[in-house]
Each structure stands twice: as structure tokens, then as C-alpha cells.
Backbone as CSV, one residue per row, in Angstrom:
resi,resn,N_x,N_y,N_z,CA_x,CA_y,CA_z,C_x,C_y,C_z
1,MET,0.812,-1.182,0.005,-0.004,-0.001,0.001,0.870,1.259,0.001
2,LEU,1.880,1.303,0.812,2.712,2.505,0.885,3.468,2.762,-0.415
3,HIS,3.724,1.719,-1.172,4.423,1.887,-2.444,3.658,2.854,-3.350
4,HIS,2.361,2.800,-3.300,1.538,3.661,-4.145,1.483,5.090,-3.615
5,ILE,1.574,5.255,-2.302,1.515,6.577,-1.687,2.877,7.255,-1.731
6,TYR,3.925,6.483,-1.476,5.305,6.987,-1.449,6.164,6.166,-2.397
7,PRO,6.009,6.355,-3.708,6.750,5.516,-4.662,8.266,5.660,-4.576
8,ALA,8.753,6.753,-4.006,10.204,6.926,-3.871,10.753,6.132,-2.688
9,ALA,9.875,5.523,-1.921,10.272,4.725,-0.747,11.167,5.522,0.190
10,ASP,10.790,6.792,0.408,11.584,7.665,1.255,10.973,7.846,2.644
11,LEU,10.233,6.848,3.078,9.563,6.879,4.362,9.958,5.640,5.164
12,PRO,10.552,5.835,6.345,10.877,4.652,7.151,9.603,3.939,7.592
13,VAL,9.632,2.618,7.609,8.471,1.813,7.945,8.899,0.678,8.863
14,PHE,8.067,0.375,9.847,8.264,-0.839,10.634,6.906,-1.486,10.832
15,GLN,6.915,-2.775,11.040,5.684,-3.546,11.188,5.460,-3.835,12.658
16,LEU,4.223,-3.720,13.081,3.842,-4.025,14.449,2.670,-4.996,14.402
17,SER,2.816,-6.110,15.051,1.737,-7.097,15.108,1.135,-7.102,16.502
18,ILE,-0.127,-7.460,16.581,-0.793,-7.538,17.872,-0.456,-8.868,18.526
19,ASP,-0.008,-8.807,19.764,0.322,-10.010,20.527,-0.881,-10.352,21.402
20,TYR,-1.683,-11.307,20.934,-2.898,-11.652,21.652,-2.646,-12.384,22.965
21,SER,-1.414,-12.794,23.211,-1.116,-13.470,24.474,-0.927,-12.457,25.612
22,ARG,-0.814,-11.174,25.249,-0.650,-10.120,26.251,-2.011,-9.535,26.616
23,PRO,-2.140,-8.988,27.824,-3.443,-8.428,28.233,-3.781,-7.144,27.454
24,ALA,-5.057,-6.788,27.475,-5.528,-5.609,26.738,-4.790,-4.347,27.182
25,GLY,-4.461,-4.214,28.441,-3.757,-3.033,28.932,-2.398,-2.849,28.270
26,TYR,-1.744,-3.949,27.962,-0.455,-3.897,27.283,-0.630,-3.306,25.883
27,ARG,-1.643,-3.785,25.173,-1.897,-3.280,23.819,-2.349,-1.818,23.850
28,HIS,-3.122,-1.463,24.852,-3.558,-0.072,24.988,-2.350,0.834,25.217
29,ALA,-1.399,0.395,26.014,-0.191,1.185,26.272,0.608,1.397,24.986
30,ILE,0.675,0.374,24.140,1.367,0.523,22.857,0.666,1.593,22.014
31,GLY,-0.656,1.551,21.971,-1.402,2.561,21.223,-1.170,3.957,21.780
32,ARG,-1.131,4.082,23.100,-0.876,5.378,23.718,0.506,5.896,23.360
33,ASP,1.489,5.011,23.381,2.856,5.413,23.014,2.953,5.804,21.544
34,LEU,2.287,5.051,20.678,2.308,5.386,19.256,1.609,6.703,18.993
35,ALA,0.534,6.987,19.722,-0.208,8.237,19.528,0.692,9.440,19.772
36,ALA,1.626,9.317,20.708,2.539,10.431,21.002,3.443,10.754,19.813
37,LEU,3.645,9.804,18.924,4.511,10.032,17.770,3.876,10.961,16.737
38,ARG,2.552,11.070,16.750,1.874,11.939,15.777,2.357,13.379,15.892
39,SER,2.569,13.836,17.109,3.016,15.220,17.294,4.441,15.444,16.782
40,ARG,5.132,14.351,16.509,6.488,14.451,15.956,6.500,14.240,14.450
41,GLY,5.315,14.213,13.841,5.222,14.090,12.402,5.361,12.683,11.870
42,VAL,5.213,11.695,12.728,5.328,10.307,12.302,3.974,9.834,11.775
43,LEU,3.998,9.260,10.566,2.788,8.710,9.966,2.495,7.356,10.585
44,ILE,1.281,7.200,11.092,0.855,5.925,11.681,-0.287,5.391,10.833
45,VAL,-0.101,4.207,10.280,-1.107,3.600,9.410,-1.519,2.265,10.004
46,GLY,-2.806,2.067,10.152,-3.322,0.770,10.556,-3.800,0.027,9.336
47,SER,-3.394,-1.198,9.180,-3.849,-1.970,8.030,-4.165,-3.380,8.502
48,GLY,-4.718,-4.124,7.615,-5.113,-5.484,7.953,-6.590,-5.645,7.659
49,ASN,-7.202,-6.589,8.291,-8.611,-6.846,8.060,-9.325,-6.855,9.396
50,VAL,-10.622,-6.785,9.366,-11.406,-6.796,10.586,-11.223,-8.134,11.307
51,VAL,-11.184,-9.202,10.549,-11.020,-10.516,11.147,-10.207,-11.397,10.187
52,HIS,-9.196,-11.999,10.719,-8.449,-12.976,9.934,-7.593,-13.846,10.847
53,ASN,-7.285,-14.987,10.374,-6.399,-15.917,11.054,-5.604,-16.577,9.945
54,LEU,-4.495,-15.955,9.589,-3.739,-16.456,8.439,-3.299,-17.902,8.612
55,GLY,-3.075,-18.307,9.843,-2.689,-19.698,10.077,-3.822,-20.671,9.851
56,GLY,-5.060,-20.154,9.874,-6.215,-21.023,9.703,-6.811,-20.991,8.312
57,THR,-6.144,-20.354,7.372,-6.679,-20.299,6.024,-6.276,-21.531,5.219
58,ASP,-7.060,-21.811,4.216,-6.768,-22.923,3.322,-5.971,-22.367,2.150
59,ARG,-4.671,-22.502,2.210,-3.789,-21.890,1.206,-4.008,-22.442,-0.197
60,ALA,-4.589,-23.621,-0.300,-4.861,-24.184,-1.617,-5.945,-23.367,-2.336
61,GLU,-6.732,-22.610,-1.576,-7.799,-21.782,-2.158,-7.277,-20.410,-2.591
62,GLY,-6.038,-20.121,-2.308,-5.474,-18.840,-2.691,-6.170,-17.688,-1.993
63,THR,-6.550,-16.666,-2.743,-7.196,-15.496,-2.148,-8.719,-15.548,-2.257
64,ARG,-9.259,-16.654,-2.706,-10.714,-16.779,-2.815,-11.351,-16.812,-1.426
65,ALA,-12.609,-16.421,-1.364,-13.332,-16.409,-0.088,-13.352,-17.795,0.557
66,ALA,-13.311,-18.851,-0.242,-13.343,-20.218,0.299,-12.121,-20.513,1.163
67,ALA,-11.110,-19.683,1.107,-9.912,-19.903,1.918,-10.174,-19.584,3.381
68,SER,-11.239,-18.807,3.679,-11.516,-18.381,5.046,-12.566,-19.276,5.700
69,TRP,-12.584,-19.233,7.038,-13.584,-19.967,7.792,-14.932,-19.274,7.622
70,PRO,-16.026,-20.043,7.587,-17.362,-19.439,7.442,-17.675,-18.387,8.507
71,TRP,-17.254,-18.604,9.769,-17.527,-17.630,10.816,-16.803,-16.313,10.542
72,ALA,-15.586,-16.393,9.957,-14.837,-15.180,9.651,-15.509,-14.405,8.531
73,LEU,-15.989,-15.106,7.520,-16.710,-14.448,6.421,-17.992,-13.818,6.927
74,ALA,-18.729,-14.506,7.795,-19.982,-13.971,8.323,-19.731,-12.710,9.150
75,PHE,-18.692,-12.723,9.974,-18.377,-11.557,10.786,-17.948,-10.393,9.904
76,ASP,-17.114,-10.659,8.918,-16.658,-9.615,7.996,-17.853,-9.000,7.266
77,ASP,-18.776,-9.837,6.812,-19.975,-9.337,6.130,-20.842,-8.485,7.062
78,ALA,-20.961,-8.901,8.332,-21.757,-8.139,9.294,-21.142,-6.766,9.547
79,VAL,-19.838,-6.692,9.635,-19.157,-5.411,9.841,-19.343,-4.515,8.619
80,LYS,-19.221,-5.090,7.430,-19.426,-4.312,6.203,-20.843,-3.720,6.160
81,THR,-21.836,-4.505,6.583,-23.225,-4.051,6.586,-23.403,-2.890,7.558
82,VAL,-22.849,-3.004,8.743,-22.980,-1.946,9.742,-22.276,-0.670,9.276
83,LEU,-21.107,-0.814,8.695,-20.368,0.353,8.229,-21.054,1.054,7.059
84,ALA,-21.669,0.251,6.188,-22.358,0.842,5.028,-23.574,1.618,5.496
């Protein structure tokens, strides 16, 4: 995604994953710390999907919807409906 926004690749980037084994307070603290970076001109981008479990996908299905669990598709559809 950033390639299209910054084709010169002149923006430092690092990846942050959510550690679900840690308590919610830990993740909240990370968000609070990241929020402080905005005042320093740091671009913060959230990406990903509303629901996914990459380890639970059927890789033989590629990127087709059949690669996901039915509950994940149902939840994703429900969120899309509410947002629309």
C-alpha cells in the first residue's frame, strides 16, 4: 500500500503485530505510546482486516473467499453491513 503513496520509498516503515497473548492493557499502552509520535510528524497507518487468522486459512484456495472460515466471512460481512 505505501508503495503507491510513497513511490520513492523515502519513508521509514516498521511492522507491528498484535500479541494476543498479552493483556488488553499492554496493547492499549502501545497505542498510547504510538499516539505520541503523531506530534512528531510520524505517519501511523493501521492496516489489515477486521477478522483474519492467516494460520487457519486454506492456502490451496489462494485469495478466494473459500480460503476463510465461514464464521470469519460472516463476521466480515456483518461489519461491512454496519459500516455501510
